[in-house]
N, C-alpha and C positions, 0 to 999 in steps of 0.2 A: 504493499499499499504505499503511494507517494505522500509527501507532505501536504500536497494539495488536497488529496482525498482524505486526509485525517483532519484537516482544518474545518472548523465549525463555528467559531466566533469571530465576528467582524466589528470593528469600530470604524464607523462612518463619521468622518469629520466634514461636515458640510452645513452652511448657514442657511441654505434654502431648503426648508422641510420637504416640499414636494419633490425635489431632486434627491434628498436623502432617501425618501420612500422609494423612489425609482431605482436607486442603486440597491437598496435592500431587496426589492422584489427580483431584480435580475440576478443578484448573488443567491437568493433562496433558490431560483431555478437551477443554480450550479451546485446546490447541495449544502450551502451554509445554513445553519439553523438558528443561530442567535445573533443578536445585533445590539449595539449601543450607538446612539447618535449624539455628537457633540457639535456645538456651533462656535466654540472658541478654544484657544490653546489650553487654557486652565481647565475647562470642563473635560477636554480630551485627555489630559494627563490624569485627572481624578478618575475619570471612568476606566482608563487603561490600567491604573494601578488597582482599582477595585476588582476588575474582571479582565486580566490580560488577554488581549485579542490574538487570534492566529493570523489575522490579516487586518491591514489598515487601509482605507480608501480616504483620500484626502483632497479636498479643494484647495486652491492656492489662496484665495482671498476669503477669510472668514472673520467673524466678529472679533475684534481686538487683536488682530495679528494675521498670520498666515498658517496654512496647513503644514508647510515646511518647517515652521517653528514648532508646531505641536509635535510633529513626528520626531523632530531632533530631540525634544524634551522627553518624549516617551522612550525613545531608544537609549538615551543616557541612562534612564532608570532601569529599564527592562531588557536591554540588549537588542540584537537584531530581530526585527519583525518584518516580514514581507509588506510592502507598500505599493499601492497603485494610486497615482495622482489622477483624480477625475476633475477636469477643470476647463473653463472657458478661457483661461490664460495659460495655455500650454506653452506659449513662448517663454513664460517666466520660469517654467521648471524643466522644460525638455532638455537643456544642455547639460545635465549631469544627474538629473534625477529621473529615473526611468523605472517602470513603465508609466507612460502618460496616455490617458484616454481623453479626447476632446469631447466637449458638450456641443451638440446634443449627443447623448451616449448611445453607442452602437452595442447591442448585446453581444455580438461577436468580438468586437474590439475589447470589451471589458473582460470576456472569458479568456481571450488570448493574453491580455495584460496580467491576469491573475496567474496564469500558468508561467509567464516570464517572471513574475515576482517571486514565485516559489522556487523557480529554478535557479535564481540568482544567489 
């Protein structure tokens, strides 16, 4: 069984609740079974510490900071966790932070990005 097949819990860092629900629904179709949604770096860190995720999805611009800041804070405390950036600001994260899925979200691109995140 691969790491992706074992993964079940996702932390979705997104300040647009409808987008967060869309990401949740698409990931549920991939077999993920539990989700937390955070809209700020502080909330993301608190949720990750309370229930460490198997996968993080993060938007670039969120309330009070960026998804990149949130991911970095979480990984400083918990170590490496696979990450997929789901953002309308892909140009802000594409140069060194991958995988990135552009909004609007393609289910196929999200599935491929998750596979790449777990392979990294």
